[in-house]
N, C-alpha and C positions, 0 to 999 in steps of 0.2 A: 337823265335818270336821277332822281333824288334818293340819297341813301340816308336811312334813319340811324344806321349803326355801321361801324367799320366792318369791312369784309375780312374774312380770315382764310388763309391758305395753309393747311397743316398747322404748324405751330407759329406761323408768322401772322401777327396781328398788325394791321395797318391802322394808324391813328392812335397808337398807344400813348402812354405817359411821356411827356416831354421832360427831359432832364438836361440842364446845361451847367457845366462847371469846368474848372481847369483840369487838364490832363497832365499828370506829372511823370507818367511812365515813358520809357523809350520806344522807338520803333522796334518792330520785331518782338521777341520775347513771348511771354505768356499772353499778352494782348493779341498778338497775331494768331496764336493757337485758338484762343477763345473766339476771335472773329471768324476763323474758318469753321469752328464748331457750330456757331449759330447758323451758318448756311447749311451745313450738313444736317442739323436738326430740322430744318425746314424742307430740305430736298430729299432726304432719305439716306440710303447707304452711301458711305464714303467710297469712291472708286479708287481704292488704294493702289491697285495694280496699274491703273492709268496714270495716276499722279507720279508713280515711280518711273514711268516712261517719259514724263514731260521734260522737254528740252534736253533729251539724251540723244547721242548720235544714232542710236537704233530705235528711237521713239518718235514722238510727234512734237512739233514746235508749238509753243504756247499760243493759244488763240487770243491772248490778251496783249501784252506790250511787246515791243520789238527789241528789247535789250539783248545784247550779245549772248551767244551760247558757248560756254567754254568747251575746249577739247577734252578736258578731264573734269567732268561735272561732279558736283556734290552728290551724296547719296539721294538727297531730296533736292532736285534742281528746280524748285518752284517757290514762289512767294505766296503770301496770303491772297493777293488779288488774282494771281495766276491759278491758284487752287480753286478760288471761287468761280473763275471763268470756266474751268473744266467741269466742276460740279454742276454749274448752270447749264452747260451743254448736254450733260448726261442725266439730266433730271428724269425721273420716271413719269412726270406729268405729260399729257398729250392734249393738244388742241385739235380734237377730231371733228368730223362732220357734225356730230351731236352738239359740240360746243357752239359751232356757228349756227346751227339750227335754233339754239336757245337765245342767241344774242344778236340783235341788229347792230350795225356799225354805229348808228346814232347813240345807242346805249353804251357801246364800248368806248366811245370817245370821252365818256365821263370817267373812265378808269385811269388810274395813275400809270406811269411808266412801269413801275414795279409790278402792279397787278396784271398788266397786259402780258408781261413776260412770264409771270407765274402761271398763266394758262397752260404753259408747256410747249413742247416741240410741235411744230406743224407737221402733218402726216400725209397730206395728199394735195395735188394741185387744185386751185380754187379759182372760180370766176365770180366777179362781183355782179349781183343781180340788183339793179337799181329799184325795180318794182317792189321787191321784198326788203330791200336795204340789208341784204345778207350775202355772205359768201356761199356759193353753192358749188357742188363738185363738177369737175370737168376732166376730160382725158388729157394726157400730156400732148398728144399730137393735135388734139383740138386746140389747145392753148397755143402751141407753136404756130399752127396754120393761121389762127386769128391774129396773132401778133404780127406775123408776116404780112397779112392782108392790110392791116391798119398802117404799118410803117410804109408800105408801098404807095399808099394814098398820099403820103405827106412829102414835103420837101425835106431831104435829108438834113439840111441845115436847121430845121425846126425840131429835130429829135435829139434828145440828150441821153448819153450812155454814161451814167454815173457809177463809180466804184468806191466802195468802202475799203478799208485797209486790210481786210482779212483774206481776200481771194488770193489763191496761190499764183506763182509766176506763170504756170501753165494756163490757168484760167484767164489771167490778165492779158497774156499775149493773144489768146484766141479772141477775147472780148474786144481788144483794141483793133485787131485785124478785121473782125466782123464790122465794127462801126465804120472803119475807113473804106472797106469794100462797098458798104452801103452808100457812102458818100458823106459821112458826118465826121467832123473833127471835134465835135462836142464831147470830149472825154475828161470832164472834171473828176476829181476824186477828193477824198478826205484831206489830202495834202493842202488843197485850196483853203480849207477851213483852219488849218493849224500851222503848217510849216512852209507855206509858199514863200514867206519872207526869207526863209533859209535858202530856198532854191534860187531866188533872185539875188539875195545879198551875198552869199558865198560865191556865186558865179561872178559877180562884179568885182569881188575882192581877191579871190584866189583862182578863179577860172574853173571851179568844180562845184556842182550844186549840192554836194553831200560832205559830211565830215571827213577828217583826215586821219583819225585814230582808229586803231583796232584794240581788242581786249588786252593784248600783250603790253600795250603802251601804259595801261593802268598799273602794271607791275614795275614800270621804270620811271614813272613820274614822281617828282618830289614836291609838286605843288599843283593845286586845283583851284580854279575859280568856278563858282556856281552862280549863274544868273537866271532868275525866273524859272526855276525847275524844282519840282516837289518829288524828290526821289522816293520818299517813304510811301507815297500813295501810287505814283505813276510808273516807277521802275524799281521796285524794292530789291530785286536781285543784285542791282548795282551796289547795294550796301555791303555785300561781301567784299567787293573789290575796294571800296572805300575804307572798310575796316582794316583790310590788309595794308593799305597805303598808310593809314594813320599809325598803325603799330610799327611800321618800319621808319617812322619819323616824317612822313609827308605832311604838308600843311594844306588845309582846306579853308578857303575864305568864301563866304556866301553873301550874296546880295539878293534879298527877297523882301517884299512888303510884309509878309507874315513869317513868323518863326515856325517853320515846318519841322516836326519832330524828327523826321528821317535825316535831316541835316544837322540835328543837334546831338542826338544820342541814339545808339543802336545796341540791342541785345540780340546776339545771334541765336536763332532757334535751333541751330545745328551744333551749338557748343554746349555740352553738358555742364561745363564749369559756369558759363554765363547764365544758363537757365536755372541753376541750383544755388547761385550766389547773388549778392547785390551788384556784381561787376557789370558795368556797361562800358561801351566805347564812345567817348566824346568825339563827334565827327568834325564839326567846324571849330577852328581855332579862333576865327572872328566871324561874327554874324552881323550884317549891316542891313537894317530895315529901310530900304530905299523907298521913296514914294512911288506909287504906281505911275509909270511914264517917266520916272526920273533916272532911268538907267543911262540914257545918253549923257546926262550931266555927271553921273557918278563915274562912268568910264572916262569921260573927258578929264575929270579930276585925277584919276589914276594916271592917265597918260601925261597930263600936265606936270604932275609931281616927278614922274620918271624922267621926262625930257629935261626939266630944269635941274633936277638933281644930277643927272648925267653931265650936263654942261659944267656944273660946279665941280663935280668929281674930276673930270678931265682937266679942268683949269688948274686944279690943285695937284695934278699928277697922279691921281688915284685911278683904279680900274673903272672902266666905263660901265654904266648900268644898261646901256642899249647896245644891241648887236649891230654895230655899224658895218661890219663886213657883210653880214647877211643883207642888210638894207641896201647897201651899195650894189651887190651882185644880183639880188633877186627881186627888188621892189622898185616902185616908182611912186611919185607923189608925196614922198616923206616931208620935204621942206614945207609944202603948203599945209600939210596936216600939223606939223610941228609949230608952224606960225599960228595956226588956229588955236592950238592948245596954249601957247604963250600968251595970246591975247585974251583968252577966256578969263573972266574975273571970278575970283574965289567966292565973292558974295553971291554971284549968279549961280555958280555951281552948287553952293550950299542951299540956296533957296529952292532950286529946281530938283535937287536930289533928295533934300531933307536930311542930308548927312553933313557932318562937320568936316572942315579941312583936316583937322587932326585925325579923324577916323579914316578918311581917304588916304592920307599920307601914310598911316600905319599899314594899310593894306598894300599900297604901292611899294612901300619899303620891303615888306615881306616878299612880294613878287620879285623885286629887284635882287633879292638874295638867292633866288631859286636857280636850279640848274636845268630842269625840264618841266614845263608846265602844260596843263591841259585846260582849255576853256570849255566848260560844260554849260549849255543853256537849253531852255525849253520854251514853252508857249507864253510864258510870262514876258518874253521879249518879242516874239514874233507876232502876237495878236495885239499890236498897237498901231496907231496911225502911222508912225514912223518905224514900223517893225523892221523894214529892210535896213534902215540906217542903224538900228540897234545891232543887227547882225554885222554890218560893216564895222561898227565900233569894236565889237569883240574881236574881229579880225585884226583891226589896227592894234589893239592891245597885245595880241599874240605876235604880230609881225615885229613889233618894237624890239622884242628880245629873241627873235629868230625861232619862235616856238611853233613853226609850221614845217613839216617835212623832216623831222628827225625823231629818233626813238624817245618815247616817253613824253612827247609834246604834240600838241595839235588842237584842232577844233572838234568839239563833240556835241553836235545838236542831238538831243534825245527825242527820237520819234515816238509816236504813240502806238497806233495799231500795228499788228505783228508783221504785215508785209506792205505797209503803205509806201515805203521807200522803194521796194522791189517792183511794185506796180509801175512806177514811173520808169524804172530801168528798162522794162520790156514794152514800153510804148503807150501806157495810159497817161496821156497828157494832151491838153488842149493847145499846146504850143507846137506848131509844125517843125520849128527848128530843133526840137528835142527828140524828134523821131526820125529814123533813117528812111525817109520817104522814097528816095531814089532806089535804095536797095530793096525795099518792100515792093516797089513797082516792078523791078526786074525779077524778083523772086516769085511773085504771084501773078504777074501779067495783068495788072490793072493800074489805073491812074489815081493815086490817093488825093484827097482834098488838100489843097495847099494853104488855104486861108486859116487864120487863127480861129480856134473854137472858143467855147464859152467856159469861163471859170464858174465856180460855185455862186459867187455873188452875181455874175452876169446871168446865170440860170435863173436866179431869183428875180432879177430885173425882167428877164424874158417871160417868166410866168406872170408877173404883174402886168406887163404891157401886152401880153397875148402872142408874142412872137415864138415862144416855146410851145409846141403842140404835143409832144410825146416825151415821156420820161421812163427809161429803163434803169432800175436800181439793182446793181450787183451787190447786195448786202447793204448794211447801214440803216440809219434812221434819219433820212435826209430832212424831212419836215420838222423834226424835233431839234435837229442840230443847227439849222440855219438861223441867221438873224431875222428879225421882223416876222417871226413865225406865224402869228395870227393873220397878218396880211397875206403872206404867201399861201397859207392854208386856204384862205377864202378864195383866192384866185385859182388854186390848184384844180378845183372841180371843173374849170373850163377847159382842161386839157382833153385831147382826143383819146389818148392812150396812156395808161400808167401800168407798169409791170414791176413787181418787186420779187427779188430772189432772196429768200431768207430762211433761217432756221426757227425763229420764234416770232411771235406777234409783237408789233410795236406801233407807235402812233402813225407812222407814215403809211401803214396798211389800211388805215381807217378813213382816209380822205382820198378819193379816187377820181380819175377822169371818166369820160363817157364809156370807154371800154377799159376794163381793169382785170389783171390776173395776179394772183399771189402764188408763187412757185416755190415749194419747199425743197431745200437741198440738204445734202449730208453735211455733218460737221467734219472738220478736219480730223477729229479724234476717231471717227467711225471708219470701218472697213469700206473701201471704195472698190467694189468688185466690178470689173468690166470684162469684155470678151476674152482678153488675154490673161485675166487673173487679177489679183489685188494690185491696186495702183499706188504709186508714191507721188507726192507733190513736193514742191520746193518753195522756199521763200528767202527773202533777204532781211538781215537784221539791221540795226541802226549803224553798225560799223561796216556795212557793205560786204558782209560775208554771207555766202549762199549755203543753205542747209536743206537736206532732205527731211521729209516728214511722212511717217507711216501711221495711218489710222488702223486700229485693230478692234475697236469696240463695236458690238452689233448695232446696225442702224436703228434709229428710232422708229422707222416704219419701212416696210418692204416697198412702199410706193415712192420713196424719195429717190431723187436723181442727184448725181454729183454736179458741181458747178460747171466743169468742162462739158458734161453731157447736156446740160441745159443750154449753155451758150451754143454748142454745136446744133442742138435742135432748133433754136431760133434762127441760126445762120442758114441752115439748110432750107428753112421755110421762107427766108427773106431774100437770099441771094441767088443769082443764076448759077448753074453748075460751072465749076472751074476745075479743070484737070490738074491744076497745080496745088489745089487745097482739098485734101481728103478729110473732111470733118469726121466721117465715120471711123477712119483709121486712127485719127488723133484721139477720138473718144475711147477706142479699144485699147490704145497703148500710149500713155502719156510720155513715154520715152521718145516717141516720134515728135511730140510737141517740143521737147527739149532739144532734139536735133534741129528743129526749125528755128528755135530761139538762137541756137549756136550759129546757124547759117546767117541770121539777121544781125547778130552782134558777135562776130568772131573774136573781137578783141577782149570782150568781157566774159564770154562763156565758152572759151576753148575747152574741148573735151568735157562738156557739161555733164553728160551721163556718166563719164568715168570719174569725175571729181566730186559730185555733189553729196556723196556719202562720207566725205572726209570729216573726221571728228573736228569739231570747232568750225566747220564750214570752210569754203575756199573764198579768198578775197578777190573780188572782181576787178580790183585795180582802181587807182585814183592818181592822176598825174600830179596833183598838188602834194600828195603824200611823198612823192619823189622829188619835190621842188622843181617840177616841170611845169612852168607857167607859159609855155610857148603858144598855147592856144588863145591866150589873152591878147588884146590889143596892146602893143608895145612889148609883149613877151615877158611881162613881169607881173608879180602880185602888186596890188594897188592899194595905197593908203587913200581912203575916201573921207573927205571933210563933211561932217554932218551939217544939216541946214538949220538946226535948232538944238537947244539943250533940253527941250521937253518933247516927248514922243506922243503926247495925248491929243494935241491939236486944238486945245482950247485954253483960254486964260483962267487963272484961279479967280473965284469969286467967293464971298463969305458963305453963301448958301448953296454953292455948286460943288458937288462931290465927284471924285473919280471912282467909278464903280468897276471892280474887276470880278468877273465870274470865276467860280471855283468848282473843283470836283472834290467830293469827299473820298475818304479811304474805303467807302462802302459802295463804290461805283467804278465803272470803266467807261469813259465817254458817255453815251446816253444810256448805258445799261446800269440800272440802279439795283444793287444787291440787297439793300436794306436801308434803314433810316437812322443809322448811327454813324457819326463822323468821330471816331474814337480820338484821333489825334487832336481834334479841336474841342473835345469835351462836349459834343452835341449829340444827344440821344433822342430818338423818337420823332424827329422833324427835319425837314429841309427848308422850311419857311422861316428863314432867319436873315437878318442883315447885320453883318459884323461892322462895328463902328468904334472909333476911339472914344474913350471915356470923356475926354475933354470936349469933344464935339457933342457928345450927349448933353453935358452940362450947359454948353453954349446955346444949344437949341431947346433946353428944358425938356429933354426926353428922359424917360425912365426905363429901367431894365424890364423887359417883357412887354413894353408898350407895342401895340400893333400899328404899323405905319404903311404908307404907300410910297414907292419910288416912282418918280415921273421923269422921263427923259427930256433933257433940254435940247430941242431941235427946232429948226426954222422951216420945216417942210409942211407944217400944218397938221401933222399926224399926232394924235394923242396916244402916246405909249406909256403905259403904267403897269405896275405890278403891285398888288395889294396883299394884305394878310401877312406881312413880314414882321417877325418878332425882333424888336431892337435888342441887340446882344452886345454888351461891352466886350471889346477884344483888343489885344495888343496889335494894332494896325496903325500906320502913320496917320497923323491928323489930315483931314481932308480927303481921306480914302475910305471906301466901303468895300466889303466883300459879300457876295451872295451866290447861291448855287446855280450852276449850269446843269441841265438846259432850261430850267424853269425861268431864268431871267433873260433868256434870248428875246423875250417880248420887248425888252427895253433897248435892244440894239437895232438902230436903223440899218437897212441894207447899204445905204450910202456911207455908213461909218466904218471905213475899212482902211487897210494899209494903202498908202498912196500909190506905191509901185507894184505891190503884189496882189492887191485886192483881197487879202486875208481879213475876215471880219475882226474889227478892233474891239473885242470884248474885254480887253484889259485896258480900261480907260474910257468907259461910257459916261458922258456928262449927265448926271441925274440930280434931282432935288428930292428932299424928304418932305412928304405931306403927312402931318400927324393926324 
């Protein structure tokens, strides 16, 4: 469809005036209030009552990020993006049958991500009719029965059961069990796209796939490293904890290619003094703009300085800078790692990191003076070709000074979606070794599949080569989130079955297999009324704490079903009767699902129903937090030597750039709330490429010039993204920034983490075509 003018939704105009300029304000403050106000202005009434229940012990857990929930919450325990997510879910707009009668899917594919979600909440189950190219109504049982028939025709190994990070622990457990009872181990989730490098790297280094800190540790730490994490946009509630830490004298040192405002300055919206005065809290004491892919070199420089300074200090009779007692008692591989650091040349470290020896020495010296340190990192590290080695290196840095397994110290990977970590905990994983298959076999009387399933990248490969025949999506926007999205979309129509469980319309619902269903579900914020009354669900935050969540808002439509009810409906149509699995009873009472989870994971979920309403959640335990590394080979945490100083996997060339994809502060994952990226000073557009001014001069590019990015690859596929506005920005030379998911078109499926298969969208080799 060709549009002659921008569409409008309420007060939201798409394609408005573009304004780009520096942003001098802090994170939080009035800017945050105005940002929320814009969404309220477009969506209607502000759900004040629901916002005040957000992240509270007797309320609902945020549907946005997975940051920890305090036992004693603030009066308003939500951030700008968390509020946007709640308002987004509770929109008065509805995508009814009348909407789908007006629009073909071909037409809707011309809409932007923002416009699709602005159509509103889905209201009833839908079947895709290829003849009319429209979604048409169908009954719930009709959908379940048809899905069951189609799946029974297929080899289970050709069917994929994907999960986004929003589904509750109860839903996730049921979903994983259904897939395995059907015979499929293909249980990828959004972890594959973002933090799989964490799961692999932490397990290699400390024997646990998740972080070791809890929220209390933030009150005890006197030092924080930040690597590749944008707290201001992706987990703003953490800024309260960082502000407290800075005010009591803690030091924060940040390594990021871009200067993110949340790690520079913060004005607390809940502080009348800060809101009514010029006062702001400076967050980072040092801020180092490392090259994209240069973190391996930077951390090598930190470790090299510490090891060599420690040797000189001890030779002079001064206190050690390294915790030799901890290293001797709890670790292995130190000498090989120390020898690697000693041999590393400072000229190579400076070239690969883009940072000077003096800058790295200053950061290492400050770390050497600390007492308890936390290493915080995000997808800036994990979404690289050597993302696993990046994680290993953060572990090495923390192990050097014994900063694992003691109060105020540890590793803190910051997860994205609100229960993505919890899904893995209760069985959504393609890796058979991570699921208690023997216990499931005994508990439910079936033989689970034992072969490894497909990761997200392998699903894309299977769609492209035709070996994947069916896709069930428990939430998410898979086609928009994956690399090589145009190629995957083109092959997607060859699938036999596609099923999407969702609250709102998105791109993934517009490209379908031969048989396709769109099944609308309740939001976590809405009342989930079942046979035994209103139900409660649970989820796990980034710090491995489990929380209850109660929805109380009226459902968007009486025809919606809960996620557990939808999973149970498909399971009953797909699987033969099993006296040990009562899907009907589980749907009627989610407490019975929690009892089943406890039976499967007694070490993690003891007294699950009795504890999950505990304020602040209950910690499910982590051996590494207790310095218990007995499950590792050798029984000790391991120093791992990296294979390279560069994590991008390609050599520098004069006209070859390292592209990193970015999220704005007006989006969460693939959900775009608006077209303003306040912290980067960009308004009215997402079609920009951020570039160093010196690189602009070198290539004779001008501000505002429209260019095309072309991927440098050897597979013969032409990958390009045009219409991007050249924008001078404070980014290291040789590096570019552009928005996700629009620039996924530039990421080859094969360009991924070597060990974890996480798409390497932080370091795509591209050239600029003027």
